[in-house]
N, C-alpha and C positions, 0 to 999 in steps of 0.2 A: 378392300373395305373392311374395317374392323368395327365391331359393335359391342365392345367390352363394357362401355358405360351403360348402354341400354340393358345389357345382360345383368349388370349389378343392380340397376334400378328395379328391374322386374323381380329379381330375387328378393329384394328388400320389400317391394310393394306387396308381395304375396303374404307377408307377415301382418300387414295392416289393412289390406283391401281385399274383399272376396275375389279370389281368382287373380288378384294383382291388377285389376282394371276396374274402371267405373262404368263400362258398358261392354257387354259380353264379346261382341265381334272383335274388339280391339285385342283380345288375348291370342289371336292367330290360331285358335284351336282347329279351325277348318282348313288351314293351309299348312300347319306344322310350324315348328320353330317358335321363337319368342318375339314379342312385339318390339318395334322400334320406338324409342321415346323421342318425341319431337321437341326441339328447343325453340325454333323460330321459323318463320315463313315470309316470303316476299314474292309477289307476282306469281309465277308458275312454279316456284321452287319451295320445298320445305327442307329443313336442315335438322339432323338428329343430334343427340347429345354427344356423339362422337365426331361431329362436324362433317358427316357425310351429306352430300347434296343430292336431292332427287327432284326430277320433274314429276309433279303429282297430278293424278286424274281423279281425285276424290273431292277436293275443294271443300273440306269439312262436311262431307256428305251433302253438298249442294249449295250452301250459302254463298261461297266465294265466287260468284259468277263473274266478277270483275277482277279476279285474282286476289291473292292474299295481301293484306295491309294496303288496300286501295286508299290512296292519299286523301281524297275528300272525306271519306268515312273516318279515317284516322283523325283528321282535323276537327270534324264535328264532335267526335267523342272527347277529344282533348278539351274543346271549348265547353262542352256540357259538364264535364267533371268539375270544373271550377265552381259550379253553382251547387255542389253537393251531389251525392250518389243516388239518393232516394228520398222521396217526400211522403209517399203513401197518401197523396192528395192529387187532385186533377192538375194537369199542366196544359199549356198551349199546344205543345207538340202532339199530345194525344189526339186533340181535335184535328190538327193538320194531317196526322197519319190516317185517321179514320176517313177524312174527306178524300185523301189521295187514293186510298185503297178502293173506296166506293167508285171513284172515277175510272179506275183501271180494270176492276174485275166485274164482268157483266152481271153476275147473279146477286151481287151484294148491295143491299139498300141500307142496312145498318150492320155495324161490326163491333165486337167486343175484343179487346186485347187481353191476352193471357201470357204465360211464361214459357210455353213449349208446345210442340205439335201434339204431344200426348194430352196435355190439358185441353187443347182445342177440340180434339176428337171426342174426349170424354164429355165435355160440356155440350158439344153439338148433339150428341146422342141423347143426353138428358133433356135438352130443350125440345128435341123432336118428340120425345115421349110425353113431355108436358103439354106440348101443342096438340098432339093427336089424342091423348088419353089412352094410348096403347103401350104395351110393354116390350114386344119383341123387335129385334132388328135382324137384318140380313147382312152378312159380311161374306168375303170371298176368300177361298183357299189361296194362300200365298201373298195376299195383301196384308200389310202391316200398318196398324194405326196407333202405334205406341203400346205401352205396357198396361193400359187400363184393363180391368178384369173382363169387361164385356168383349174384348178383342182377343184375349188369350184362350181361344176355344178351338179345339180340333174338330174336323168334320165328322159327322156321323157316318154310319155304314151305308146309307142310302140317301136319296134326294129328300126324303121327308123324315129322316132319323135325326133326333136331337143330337147336338154336338156334346162333347165332353170337355172338362177343363184340360187345358194344354200346359198348365203349370200348377204345382202345389200352391195352395193358398187361394185359388179361384174356386168358388163354391159351385156345387151342382145346380143350385138355384139360379145362379147367374148364367150358367151354361144352358139352362132350359129356355132362357129368353134370347139366346143367340142362335140364329139359323145360319148355316154355312153352305155356300154354293160354289161350284167351279167357275172360275173366271172365263169369260167369253162364251158362256152357255146361257142363252136366254130361256130356253125350255126349262132348265133346272130352276131358274128364278120363278117362272110362272107356276111350276109345280109347288114350290114352297108357298107362294101366295094362295094358291087354291087350297092347300092343306091347312093354312092358318088364316082363313078369311077374316078380315076385320081386326086382326090382332097385331099386325106389323106396323110399327111406328116409323121406322127408317130403314133405308138401304144405303150402306156406306161402302165406297170403293175408291181405290186409286184409279183415276181415269186412264193414266199410263202407269203401270206398276213399276216400282223401283226396288221392291224388296223380295222378289224371287229372281232377281236380275231384271233387266229392262224388258217388259212385255207389253206389247201394244194392243189396243182394242181392235177387234175385227171390224170391218166396215159395217156400219149400221148398228153396232152393239150398244154404244152409249145412247143412241137415240131410242133403241129398243127398250133399254132400261128406263129412260125418261117416260116413254109411253106407258109401260107397265105401272110405274109409280103414280103417274097421273090418274090412270084408270082405277087403281086400288087405294088411292088416298094416302100413299106412302111418301114420306119426306125423303127426297133424293139428296144425299150428301156426297159431294166430291171432296175427297181428301187430297188437297193440292199442296200439302206441306212440302213435297218435293217439286211438283210441276208448276206451282204458282210462281209467276213472274220469270220462269225459266223457259218454258216452251213458247211463250208469247207474253206480251205485257199483261194480258188478261188470263194467262195460264192455259191449261188444256181445254177449258170450256170455250175460250175464244178460238183456239186452234181447230177444235172439232165442231164448233157451232152448236153445242148442246148445253143448255142452261140448267144447272141443278137448283134445288130449293135452298140448300145451304152449302157453304164452302168452308173448309178448314185450311189455314195457312200457317207457315212457319219458315224456318231456315232463312231464305233470302230477305224476308221482311225485317230481319234483325241485323242484317249486314254482318253477321257473325256473332252477334250478341244473342243471349237466350230470349227468344220471343216467339209467341204464337198468336193466332187470332182465329175467331170463327164469326161468320156472318151469313146473311141471306136475306130473304124477303122480310120486309118490315113487320108484317103481321106475325111472322114466326119469332123474330128477334124481340118484339114487344112483350113476349112472354118472360123475358129475362128480368130478374130483380135488379133495380128497385121498381122498374115499370110494371113488371108482371110477377107471377108467383114462383118461377123457376129460379132457384138460388144458385149462384156461382159468384165467387169472390177471390181476391188475391192481393196480398199486401204489395207485391212487386209488379203487379199488372200495370202496364203503361210506364214502366221504369224510365226515368228521363234519359239515362245513358243509352239504353236500348232504343228508345224512340229517336234519339239524335242519329244513331247509326242507321237505323232502318229507314228513316225519312230521307236521309241523304242518298242511300242506296236506291230507293224507289224513285226519287226525283231524277236521278241520273238515268235510270232505265227508261223512265217515261219521256225524258227529254231527248234521248238518243235511240230512237227505234232502229237505227242502223246496226246496233249491237246484235240484234237477233239475226240479221243477215250474216254478220261476221261469225256468230256462233254456229249457224247452219252450215256455212262454208267449212269451218274448222271440223265440225262433225263429219261432213261428207268426205273431207280429205282423209281424216284418220280411218274412218270405217271403210272407205273405198280402197285405201292402201292396204288394210288388213285383209280385205277380200281378195285383192290381187295376190297377196302373199299366200293365202290359203290355196288359191287356185294353182299357183306356181308349185306349191308343195304337195298338191293333190290331196288336200285335206277338206273334208266336207263339214267342218264345224259351222255352227250357226251364229250369226250376228243379228241382234235386234237393235234398231237405231231409230231415234227421232230427235231432230234438233241437236242439242248439246248433251243428250243422254245416249248411252249405248252399253251393250253387254256382249261379250264373246262367250258363247256356251260350248263346252266341250262335248257335244253330242251331234249326231247326224240327223236327229229328229227336229223338225221345226218346233220352236218353243212358243206356245200360245196360251199355256196355263201352267199351274203348279205341277201337275202330273208330268207334262212333257219337260218342264224345267228339271225335274228330278231324274231324268234320263242322263243328265250330264255326268261326265267322269270327273268327280271332284278331286280325286288323287292327281289326275293330270293337270287340273287347274292349279293345284298346290305347287306343282313343279313349274308351271307357267308363271305363277305369282313370284316365286323366289328367283326364277331366271330373269324376270323383268326388274325385280328389286336389285339384283346384283349388277344390272346394267343401268342403274340409276333412274328407274321409273317406278313410282309408288302407286300401286293399284289398291282397290278395296280388297281386304283379306278374306274374301268369300266369293264363291261362284255365284251366290244368290244376292249380290248387291250390284246395282247399276253404277256406272261411272259417270262423272259429271265434269264437263269441260268448262273452261273459262276463257275470257277474252285475252288473258295474258299468254295464251299459247300462240306463239309466232309460227310462221311457216318453217323456220329453222328448227324450232323445238318439235313441231309435228314430225319433221324428217327424222329427228333423233328417236322419237317414240316408235316410228315405223321401223327404223333400223333395229331397235331393241326387240321389237316383235318378231322380225324375220329371224334374227339370231336365236331367240328363245324358242320359237316354234320349230326351227330346224333341230335344235338341241334336244327337245323332248319328243 
């Protein structure tokens, strides 16, 4: 396998793009080496600029749940393009998309389309503040909600200590309004509520975390948060940008039977195009301009090409519920196979898994929050990543990112993935 063209492109990119990439994790900093530049993809495969072929388990960080270049979505995009690329005006598909989302996601009574998951989370928090008349929010260590200022806050030194900016450019004033708690710890959340009585507008979390690796909520945790938010008058926001339409037709909230006040969506709803959405109870969403006073706008929101792709994707998922059983079986097969390999090699690494999401953590400690995720041996993960890459399997280039499976993974391809795992784990 040669990567000369990728190497040349990366060297050139660093002259014109900060770090040579348009999103940090792509730079391979956490695994070493230089990134692979992708030329095309189809089904379960991606192909780089040197024509190397890989089975891939990222699927564009989640959207390609039906595999790359799914033909009905391709056709829908091709047809939509004939009518121009953007109007900046209402279209029929926006209405159809909103109606379909509301029919599929239990918590959503009204919805607003935006252009990314980051836009969705930023807007949801603003709307929650406008609705409640409060300023503060609670987020969780290790959960990622995009690069909005309110979310780039590191935890304070104690349960009631204010956080600090986690990035230059984020002001201390913003940090003062963001409270941070450890994931899977209800007591910490209640402590924050008690110390900030009547000041917290929203609590936002990934119901299943994908951005410290795949981390599942403990039994009763999500319902516990629901109960606290109801008692304290706090808007509960589920960030389902990753889990929405992936863990079930109605996302994590359907799977766990816990209904938030607001939900943010992205990734799958665009079928691979840049799309986001936020929605929730009608009384909350009625605060959004032009119906209410909370302002949010976007020239490309509801873009006709993105709506064509997303609408086709969601209709297919809604019309074929057996897809979720297939994804569940594929996930069980891969994760079960890796567990067998670990047992055979007498390795006690941890695997977290739900449906078509999973992570292999290079630690002996069960991973339930960010602190336990950080016990992972990231250097060993880097060796694992490159060993799998050399064997034609493309993984997320970070220990702290979940993997996402697609329906394009056949049993034969799963067998190839497991064979690569065994050889790589033996090697390292």
